[in-house]
C-alpha positions as CSV (number, residue, x, y, z in Angstrom):
1,X,17.5,10.7,21.4
2,X,18.1,7.7,19.1
3,X,18.2,8.5,15.4
4,X,16.2,6.6,12.7
5,X,17.1,5.5,9.3
6,X,14.4,4.1,7.0
7,X,16.1,1.9,4.4
8,X,15.1,0.1,1.2
9,X,13.1,3.1,-0.2
10,X,12.0,2.5,-3.8
11,X,9.7,5.4,-4.7
12,X,9.3,9.1,-4.1
13,X,6.1,8.9,-2.1
14,X,7.6,6.5,0.6
15,X,10.8,8.7,0.7
16,X,8.7,11.8,1.2
17,X,6.7,10.3,4.0
18,X,9.7,9.0,5.8
19,X,11.2,12.5,5.7
20,X,7.8,14.1,6.8
21,X,7.5,11.6,9.8
22,X,11.0,12.7,11.0
23,X,13.5,10.0,9.7
24,X,17.2,11.2,10.2
25,X,18.4,9.2,7.3
26,X,16.9,7.5,4.2
27,X,18.6,4.6,2.4
28,X,18.4,3.5,-1.2
29,X,19.6,0.1,-2.2
30,X,22.0,-0.3,-5.1
31,X,22.8,-3.9,-4.6
32,X,21.4,-5.7,-7.8
33,X,20.7,-9.0,-5.8
34,X,18.2,-7.1,-3.6
35,X,14.5,-6.9,-4.5
36,X,14.6,-3.3,-3.3
37,X,17.3,-2.3,-5.7
38,X,16.7,1.0,-7.4
39,X,18.2,1.9,-10.9
40,X,19.7,4.8,-12.6
41,X,16.2,5.8,-13.8
42,X,15.4,6.7,-10.1
43,X,18.1,9.4,-10.0
44,X,15.7,12.1,-11.3
45,X,13.2,11.8,-8.3
46,X,16.1,11.3,-5.9
47,X,17.4,14.7,-6.9
48,X,14.1,16.3,-6.0
49,X,14.2,15.3,-2.3
50,X,15.2,17.9,0.3
51,X,18.9,18.3,1.3
52,X,18.1,16.8,4.7
53,X,17.9,14.1,6.0
54,X,21.0,12.3,5.2
55,X,20.8,10.1,2.0
56,X,22.6,6.8,2.1
57,X,23.6,4.7,-0.9
58,X,23.3,1.0,0.2
59,X,25.4,-1.7,-1.4
60,X,26.2,-5.3,-0.5
61,X,29.6,-5.3,-2.2
62,X,31.0,-1.8,-2.6
63,X,32.8,-2.0,-6.0
64,X,32.1,1.4,-7.4
65,X,31.5,4.8,-6.2
66,X,27.9,6.1,-5.4
67,X,26.3,8.5,-7.7
68,X,28.0,11.8,-7.1
69,X,26.0,14.8,-5.8
70,X,23.1,12.7,-4.5
71,X,24.3,10.6,-1.5
72,X,25.9,11.7,1.6
73,X,27.1,8.3,2.9
74,X,27.8,4.9,1.4
75,X,26.9,1.7,3.3
76,X,28.4,-1.7,2.5
77,X,29.1,-5.2,3.8
78,X,32.1,-5.9,1.5
79,X,34.6,-3.2,0.4
80,X,36.5,-4.4,-2.6
81,X,37.5,-0.9,-3.3
82,X,37.4,2.3,-1.2
83,X,35.9,4.8,-3.6
84,X,34.6,6.9,-0.7
85,X,36.6,8.7,2.1
86,X,36.2,7.0,5.5
87,X,34.0,9.9,6.8
88,X,31.5,8.8,4.2
89,X,31.4,5.1,4.9
90,X,29.1,2.9,7.0
91,X,30.5,-0.6,7.5
92,X,27.9,-3.4,7.9
93,X,28.8,-6.3,10.2
94,X,26.5,-9.3,9.8
95,X,26.3,-11.0,13.2
96,X,26.4,-14.7,13.5
97,X,24.8,-16.5,16.5
98,X,27.2,-17.5,19.3
99,X,29.8,-15.1,18.5
100,X,31.2,-12.2,20.9
101,X,31.7,-8.5,20.3
102,X,35.5,-9.0,20.4
103,X,35.2,-11.3,17.4
104,X,34.0,-8.3,15.4
105,X,35.8,-5.3,16.7
106,X,38.9,-6.1,14.7
107,X,37.0,-6.6,11.4
108,X,35.8,-3.0,10.9
109,X,37.2,-1.0,8.1
110,X,38.0,2.7,8.5
111,X,34.5,4.0,8.5
112,X,32.4,6.8,10.2
113,X,29.8,4.3,11.7
114,X,29.2,0.6,12.1
115,X,25.9,-1.1,11.4
116,X,25.1,-4.4,13.0
117,X,22.7,-6.7,11.1
118,X,21.8,-10.3,11.2
119,X,23.7,-12.8,9.2
120,X,21.8,-14.9,6.6
121,X,23.6,-16.9,4.0
122,X,23.5,-15.4,0.5
123,X,21.9,-12.2,1.6
124,X,23.4,-8.8,2.4
125,X,20.5,-7.4,4.6
126,X,16.9,-6.7,4.7
127,X,16.0,-10.2,5.9
128,X,13.9,-9.3,8.9
129,X,16.0,-11.5,11.3
130,X,17.0,-10.0,14.7
131,X,20.4,-10.1,16.2
132,X,21.2,-10.8,19.9
133,X,20.5,-7.4,21.6
134,X,22.7,-8.4,24.6
135,X,25.6,-8.8,22.0
136,X,24.6,-5.5,20.4
137,X,24.5,-3.7,23.8
138,X,28.1,-5.0,24.7
139,X,29.3,-4.0,21.2
140,X,28.0,-0.5,21.6
141,X,30.0,-0.1,24.9
142,X,33.1,-1.4,23.2
143,X,32.9,0.4,19.9
144,X,34.8,3.6,19.1
145,X,32.4,4.8,16.5
146,X,28.7,5.3,16.4
147,X,26.7,2.0,16.1
148,X,23.5,1.5,14.0
149,X,21.3,-1.3,15.0
150,X,19.4,-3.1,12.3
151,X,17.9,-6.6,11.8
152,X,14.3,-7.5,12.4
153,X,13.2,-4.2,14.0
154,X,9.6,-3.1,13.6
155,X,7.2,-0.7,15.4
156,X,6.4,-3.2,18.2
157,X,9.9,-4.0,19.2
158,X,12.1,-1.0,18.5
159,X,11.4,0.8,21.8
160,X,12.7,-2.3,23.7
161,X,15.6,-2.6,21.4
162,X,16.6,1.1,22.0
163,X,16.3,0.7,25.7
164,X,18.4,-2.4,25.7
165,X,21.1,-1.6,23.2
166,X,21.3,2.2,23.3
167,X,22.5,2.5,19.7
168,X,23.3,5.8,18.0
169,X,20.7,4.9,15.4
170,X,18.2,2.3,14.4
171,X,17.7,1.1,10.8
172,X,14.5,-0.5,9.4
173,X,13.6,-1.8,6.0
174,X,11.3,-5.0,5.9
175,X,9.8,-4.1,9.4
176,X,7.7,-1.2,7.9
177,X,6.7,-2.7,4.6
178,X,3.3,-3.7,3.2
179,X,5.2,-5.9,0.8
180,X,8.7,-6.0,-0.4
181,X,9.7,-2.6,-1.7
182,X,6.5,-0.8,-0.7
183,X,6.5,0.9,2.7
184,X,3.4,1.2,5.0
185,X,3.0,4.8,6.0
186,X,1.5,4.3,9.4
187,X,4.2,1.7,10.3
188,X,7.0,4.1,9.3
189,X,5.3,6.8,11.5
190,X,4.9,4.6,14.5
191,X,8.5,3.1,14.1
192,X,10.0,6.6,14.1
193,X,7.9,7.8,17.1
194,X,8.5,4.7,19.2
195,X,12.3,4.8,18.5
196,X,12.6,8.5,19.3
197,X,10.5,8.3,22.4
198,X,12.2,5.1,23.9
């Protein structure tokens, strides 16, 4: 069964619903350029969430450690420093059109998983743009670590994406939002159900 990560959560209610609906991981953005960025004032409610599912601190550029004791994994595109052990890192690869899996396999840092997302100039993620699923399927076959598929997924297309790519996990943010930073409960529920049943 494909696992599901609900990312870009900005409030307790949305996080609680994602967990209730069966998310395997929940992501919280710490990249200051993102409209979904949460601040230190959110640490109190984050601490009240249950120990499972996995909690992921999401950065664009990882230049500092995640807040200790709250997050299980750290996700990033650029790793200026390596403040987390390899087993705690998710390395994001932003895929450009027209490139092949071999172009990316040598670019991965020492991490526990690889996340494939669409490239968009000036943004680290959450753009709603899809990547080439044939590329992703080939990458999954070549990769030596679990692959997380992101980029433009939503309740309507996630089942097809899972069937085509067969990733370890799918990741969604904008595809289950009412507006930026606010999730739609039924879309989260439908996304998780569709991904797990595919």
